[in-house]
Legacy VTK file of the C-alpha trace (Angstrom):
# vtk DataFile Version 3.0
C-alpha trace
ASCII
DATASET POLYDATA
POINTS 396 float
3.356 13.568 -14.482
3.745 10.490 -16.137
0.816 10.645 -17.898
1.532 14.213 -19.267
5.198 13.490 -20.692
3.519 9.905 -22.467
1.013 12.645 -23.703
3.720 14.880 -25.764
5.292 14.386 -29.141
2.369 14.903 -31.126
1.088 18.011 -31.806
-1.630 18.488 -28.731
-0.936 21.182 -26.331
-0.429 19.466 -22.614
-1.340 21.038 -20.053
-0.533 19.807 -15.954
-2.965 21.066 -13.321
-1.253 21.114 -10.151
-2.895 22.190 -6.617
0.768 21.605 -5.016
3.229 24.252 -4.349
5.213 21.847 -6.139
5.169 19.017 -8.452
5.436 15.123 -6.543
4.598 15.687 -2.833
3.180 12.585 -2.202
6.093 11.063 -4.906
8.507 12.606 -2.760
7.328 10.452 0.530
6.970 7.304 -0.877
9.256 4.184 0.342
9.703 6.107 3.440
11.389 9.261 0.969
12.939 6.696 -0.508
10.209 5.840 -3.736
10.093 2.025 -4.264
9.331 2.251 -8.215
8.005 -0.331 -9.119
9.416 -4.177 -8.541
11.563 -6.168 -10.534
8.884 -8.938 -11.514
6.962 -10.242 -14.324
4.095 -8.889 -15.345
2.133 -11.930 -14.332
3.694 -11.839 -11.122
3.034 -8.082 -10.698
-0.667 -8.959 -11.723
-0.781 -11.896 -8.684
0.010 -8.533 -6.374
-2.972 -6.668 -7.421
-5.593 -7.269 -5.232
-8.503 -5.871 -6.759
-9.281 -5.887 -10.570
-5.871 -7.640 -11.387
-7.379 -8.486 -14.981
-8.306 -4.594 -16.200
-4.903 -4.042 -15.779
-3.416 -6.525 -18.073
-2.862 -4.288 -21.294
-1.884 -1.416 -19.089
0.678 -3.964 -17.720
2.238 -5.610 -20.444
1.981 -1.904 -22.332
4.506 -0.065 -19.743
5.875 -3.575 -17.554
8.169 -3.303 -14.887
11.551 -4.069 -17.022
10.123 -0.797 -19.276
9.386 1.300 -15.577
13.393 0.459 -14.854
14.711 0.913 -18.163
12.615 4.155 -18.483
14.235 5.781 -15.326
17.548 4.477 -15.853
17.916 6.130 -19.473
16.759 9.628 -17.916
19.713 9.160 -15.438
18.522 7.897 -12.469
20.517 4.662 -11.508
18.264 1.828 -9.197
18.950 -0.768 -7.491
17.138 -3.764 -6.254
16.692 -4.636 -2.884
15.326 -7.791 -0.567
11.651 -8.603 -2.179
12.537 -7.452 -5.852
11.967 -3.356 -4.501
13.176 -1.165 -6.928
15.386 1.833 -5.553
17.064 5.170 -6.983
20.872 4.104 -6.327
20.599 7.456 -4.236
18.219 5.927 -1.975
16.551 9.923 -2.785
12.761 9.854 -4.337
13.500 13.730 -5.219
15.742 11.816 -7.978
13.256 10.160 -9.532
10.624 13.686 -8.964
13.366 15.658 -10.680
13.766 13.261 -13.077
9.451 13.394 -14.386
9.925 17.464 -14.072
12.736 17.732 -16.012
11.221 15.349 -18.659
7.959 17.841 -18.395
10.700 20.948 -19.261
11.550 19.334 -21.931
8.637 18.257 -23.824
7.091 22.137 -23.363
4.089 20.979 -20.486
2.655 24.060 -19.338
2.001 23.132 -15.679
-0.550 25.113 -14.098
-0.771 25.901 -10.618
-4.267 25.712 -9.749
-7.455 22.992 -8.150
-9.507 21.333 -11.009
-13.289 21.955 -9.936
-14.766 20.529 -12.905
-14.875 19.208 -16.210
-16.794 20.441 -18.480
-18.792 17.996 -21.246
-20.241 19.329 -24.687
-22.706 16.231 -26.612
-21.106 14.254 -24.556
-17.484 15.376 -24.966
-14.634 16.764 -23.311
-14.604 20.082 -24.200
-12.686 21.914 -21.173
-11.663 22.146 -17.018
-12.660 24.609 -14.844
-10.505 25.371 -11.994
-9.456 28.077 -9.286
-6.245 29.593 -8.691
-4.789 32.552 -6.936
-8.578 33.289 -5.406
-10.259 33.108 -9.089
-11.968 30.726 -11.168
-10.752 30.402 -14.493
-11.493 27.790 -17.113
-9.637 26.191 -20.100
-10.204 24.097 -23.330
-9.503 20.426 -23.509
-10.076 18.233 -26.246
-9.235 15.074 -23.693
-8.491 15.134 -20.068
-7.130 12.793 -17.462
-7.810 12.481 -13.832
-5.354 11.276 -11.745
-5.654 12.939 -8.510
-4.981 9.926 -6.543
-7.307 8.202 -3.878
-7.623 9.549 0.154
-4.798 8.546 1.959
-2.047 11.563 2.658
-4.836 14.026 2.240
-2.007 16.908 2.621
-0.282 15.946 -0.134
-2.740 16.271 -2.372
-4.956 13.301 -2.576
-7.720 14.697 -0.889
-10.647 12.564 -2.535
-11.754 15.483 -4.574
-10.989 13.579 -8.240
-14.022 11.160 -7.232
-16.467 14.241 -7.057
-15.501 15.087 -10.063
-15.910 11.535 -11.469
-19.059 11.530 -10.507
-20.326 15.139 -11.606
-19.605 13.328 -15.082
-21.587 10.070 -13.986
-19.126 7.506 -12.949
-19.846 5.288 -9.936
-17.100 5.210 -6.841
-16.381 1.929 -5.481
-16.281 2.980 -2.029
-13.165 4.116 -0.913
-11.192 2.187 2.077
-8.012 2.142 3.510
-5.259 -0.255 2.462
-2.081 -0.929 3.665
-3.079 0.533 7.000
-1.998 -0.227 10.550
-4.592 -2.457 12.562
-6.450 -1.764 15.412
-6.943 -4.376 18.009
-9.450 -5.106 21.154
-6.471 -5.796 23.648
-4.978 -3.325 24.893
-1.770 -5.414 25.625
-0.003 -4.595 22.544
0.263 -0.997 23.803
1.949 -1.523 26.460
4.797 -3.178 23.817
4.807 0.035 21.529
7.726 0.443 19.314
8.523 -3.030 20.061
9.570 -4.766 16.551
9.262 -8.628 15.774
11.494 -9.823 13.094
11.367 -13.570 11.647
7.712 -13.733 13.310
4.897 -15.201 11.182
1.556 -13.240 10.745
-2.110 -15.275 10.298
-5.324 -13.369 10.057
-8.574 -15.486 9.708
-12.377 -14.899 9.635
-14.075 -17.595 11.431
-12.080 -19.984 10.955
-10.997 -19.040 7.323
-7.744 -17.887 6.765
-7.358 -14.347 4.885
-3.259 -13.877 5.198
-0.531 -15.250 6.356
2.898 -14.645 5.518
6.481 -14.592 7.776
8.572 -11.205 8.139
8.620 -8.156 10.478
5.573 -6.581 12.239
5.508 -3.737 15.478
2.998 -3.344 18.258
1.965 0.491 18.236
-0.268 2.617 21.165
-3.875 1.234 19.033
-2.438 -2.060 18.065
-0.212 -4.124 15.549
1.792 -2.330 12.290
4.778 -3.027 10.081
5.457 -4.909 6.764
3.487 -7.776 7.721
0.247 -5.754 9.108
0.272 -3.445 6.199
0.124 -6.125 3.646
-2.501 -8.644 5.771
-4.561 -5.617 5.928
-5.230 -4.877 2.651
-6.869 -8.674 2.327
-9.080 -7.533 4.754
-12.941 -6.798 4.237
-14.398 -6.443 6.899
-14.556 -6.679 10.922
-13.823 -8.025 13.383
-11.575 -10.441 12.541
-8.770 -13.133 13.761
-4.897 -12.121 14.285
-1.959 -14.840 15.271
0.993 -14.333 15.575
3.637 -17.407 15.669
6.793 -16.411 17.181
8.716 -19.248 16.182
7.655 -20.164 12.447
10.735 -21.583 11.198
9.803 -24.513 13.858
6.960 -27.027 14.368
5.502 -27.587 17.219
7.320 -30.522 18.214
10.527 -28.864 18.057
9.699 -25.899 19.913
8.244 -28.263 22.350
11.535 -30.163 22.856
13.180 -26.424 23.015
10.700 -25.096 25.579
11.470 -28.327 27.320
15.183 -27.658 27.411
14.961 -24.489 28.487
12.938 -25.710 31.190
15.970 -27.900 32.459
18.172 -25.639 32.444
16.018 -23.143 34.539
14.561 -25.780 36.617
14.928 -23.616 39.769
13.699 -20.874 38.381
9.853 -19.015 38.324
8.324 -19.478 35.102
8.468 -16.032 34.764
12.229 -16.099 34.253
12.634 -19.315 32.148
11.334 -17.743 29.022
14.776 -15.209 28.153
15.792 -17.125 25.568
12.333 -17.809 23.476
10.519 -13.987 23.315
11.990 -10.190 23.432
11.941 -9.286 27.523
8.927 -6.888 26.896
6.276 -9.499 25.806
7.427 -12.341 28.695
4.501 -10.761 31.083
1.677 -10.502 28.675
2.536 -13.967 27.454
2.891 -15.417 30.560
-0.276 -14.206 31.587
-2.197 -15.408 28.073
-0.837 -18.563 29.329
-2.469 -19.347 32.345
0.179 -20.079 33.933
1.035 -18.656 37.615
4.207 -15.942 36.815
6.153 -17.505 40.078
5.265 -21.160 39.926
8.206 -23.076 39.928
9.312 -24.381 36.244
10.163 -28.042 37.609
6.251 -28.168 38.710
4.997 -27.270 35.393
2.775 -29.742 34.201
3.834 -31.242 30.712
-0.030 -29.832 29.665
1.106 -26.626 30.578
4.117 -26.796 28.630
1.950 -27.833 25.365
-0.562 -24.921 25.844
2.673 -22.753 26.072
3.669 -24.505 22.838
0.081 -23.534 21.239
0.490 -19.893 22.495
3.909 -19.115 20.937
3.044 -20.865 17.750
-0.331 -18.629 17.557
-0.464 -15.675 20.018
-4.145 -14.280 19.661
-5.342 -10.854 19.153
-9.047 -9.245 17.625
-8.552 -6.580 15.304
-11.466 -5.025 15.195
-10.784 -2.327 12.594
-7.974 -0.089 10.751
-6.442 3.203 11.231
-8.395 6.125 9.315
-7.868 5.971 5.516
-5.893 9.275 5.712
-3.298 7.033 7.369
-3.336 4.595 4.603
-0.768 3.719 1.866
-2.944 3.570 -0.603
-6.734 3.917 -0.767
-8.630 0.539 -1.833
-12.101 1.478 -3.791
-12.181 4.416 -6.650
-14.113 4.358 -10.070
-15.097 1.617 -11.243
-13.063 -0.481 -13.925
-16.622 -1.315 -15.505
-16.562 2.105 -16.449
-13.221 2.381 -17.851
-11.531 0.870 -21.394
-8.792 -1.123 -20.238
-6.749 -0.776 -23.631
-7.063 2.931 -23.320
-8.507 4.059 -20.310
-10.786 6.026 -21.358
-14.059 6.566 -19.787
-17.415 4.857 -21.412
-19.445 7.305 -20.468
-17.813 10.256 -21.357
-15.740 10.515 -24.567
-12.243 12.048 -23.946
-12.033 11.835 -20.222
-9.732 9.095 -18.842
-8.268 7.979 -15.801
-5.065 6.693 -14.394
-3.329 5.737 -10.899
-5.493 4.899 -7.430
-8.390 7.054 -8.083
-9.399 3.895 -10.255
-10.614 1.000 -8.016
-7.218 -0.985 -8.158
-4.612 -1.619 -5.151
-1.970 -3.860 -4.732
0.258 -5.310 -2.245
3.179 -3.526 -0.498
6.231 -3.825 -2.956
6.785 -1.258 -5.398
3.718 -2.527 -7.240
1.393 0.279 -6.637
3.869 2.611 -7.769
3.974 0.158 -11.117
0.285 0.431 -11.080
0.619 4.307 -11.405
3.006 4.569 -13.846
1.253 1.921 -16.512
-1.644 3.225 -16.029
-0.408 6.542 -16.161
1.679 5.787 -19.918
-1.355 4.173 -21.240
-3.415 6.721 -20.344
-1.235 9.219 -21.649
-0.258 7.870 -25.044
-4.202 6.948 -25.863
-5.160 10.727 -25.134
-3.050 12.062 -27.487
-3.613 9.080 -30.030
-6.934 9.795 -29.844
LINES 1 397
396 0 1 2 3 4 5 6 7 8 9 10 11 12 13 14 15 16 17 18 19 20 21 22 23 24 25 26 27 28 29 30 31 32 33 34 35 36 37 38 39 40 41 42 43 44 45 46 47 48 49 50 51 52 53 54 55 56 57 58 59 60 61 62 63 64 65 66 67 68 69 70 71 72 73 74 75 76 77 78 79 80 81 82 83 84 85 86 87 88 89 90 91 92 93 94 95 96 97 98 99 100 101 102 103 104 105 106 107 108 109 110 111 112 113 114 115 116 117 118 119 120 121 122 123 124 125 126 127 128 129 130 131 132 133 134 135 136 137 138 139 140 141 142 143 144 145 146 147 148 149 150 151 152 153 154 155 156 157 158 159 160 161 162 163 164 165 166 167 168 169 170 171 172 173 174 175 176 177 178 179 180 181 182 183 184 185 186 187 188 189 190 191 192 193 194 195 196 197 198 199 200 201 202 203 204 205 206 207 208 209 210 211 212 213 214 215 216 217 218 219 220 221 222 223 224 225 226 227 228 229 230 231 232 233 234 235 236 237 238 239 240 241 242 243 244 245 246 247 248 249 250 251 252 253 254 255 256 257 258 259 260 261 262 263 264 265 266 267 268 269 270 271 272 273 274 275 276 277 278 279 280 281 282 283 284 285 286 287 288 289 290 291 292 293 294 295 296 297 298 299 300 301 302 303 304 305 306 307 308 309 310 311 312 313 314 315 316 317 318 319 320 321 322 323 324 325 326 327 328 329 330 331 332 333 334 335 336 337 338 339 340 341 342 343 344 345 346 347 348 349 350 351 352 353 354 355 356 357 358 359 360 361 362 363 364 365 366 367 368 369 370 371 372 373 374 375 376 377 378 379 380 381 382 383 384 385 386 387 388 389 390 391 392 393 394 395
């Protein structure tokens, strides 16, 4: 939608081909229906949160930075607000306000909207010449001097991003880096997290490693699920895992050093000196976690607290600082927030988003091999590449 809006203003006729019954189906569910429009950060800070190929986005980001994205929507009548982590949302907390804003712009600028599914892009003498599409059970064709493919990745296929854009790109000679899940829940080898499904942990730290090499470490919130772990920390960390298995460690008390935590545990043990070990952990852990942590500690649940040895206490402290899990994979890409992989950036001009293989062909958004951390950065990528592709296609 933003690419189409950005292509208006000259003499070109702009057509938006939409296969869904209505525009913005995927946009409407972003940010849990609130739409995390962008992140109120500088361009260098935004690029630091791009996981794959940040340099490719340099020109697009400076052409339409987060501050400009915010100004764009506020000038169009959508008041915004900034929340924790500099995440930007509509003040109404309604993603539909962003969608309706863009739809109104399309109408005001005379963009022709065709309800249909693209089936191919025609090329004549190395240049784009038209688009084929199906609609109403029939096949159609329209002439086109410039075409922007911005069909998304493979996540949430029910919203239309079912990977069809990759097939279009391949038919035109483009190579596609294998799509994979990013910002996605993780599946653990251990089954005990499933017994805690629904339990949310706040103010914990999650570390991901492979063979002792750190991949990710941050503090925040996470969630146990029937298959493993999820929540903000896990989604962010998943984007940095490139192969499996790997190790995950949960620090239940990231604000405390091992020495301070040991003193805290010792104090609790003194307070519960006449109780069994299993009944001495209420001040340290959520109640549902206690049996599992007690089992992992190797200390008998029925052991009197006054019989717990110093070595056992130290082992418990080390466990609380690094509860181990083995991550054996992710949930399917269809459940991911975004798709990593896509059309190779080596085949796209970063200053225009035009294909280096087919003249008049452009790409924007998640179909390109770029993906970001959670926090509004992925929509920022969609908007800045959409703006650059739209303007470039119209000005070319």
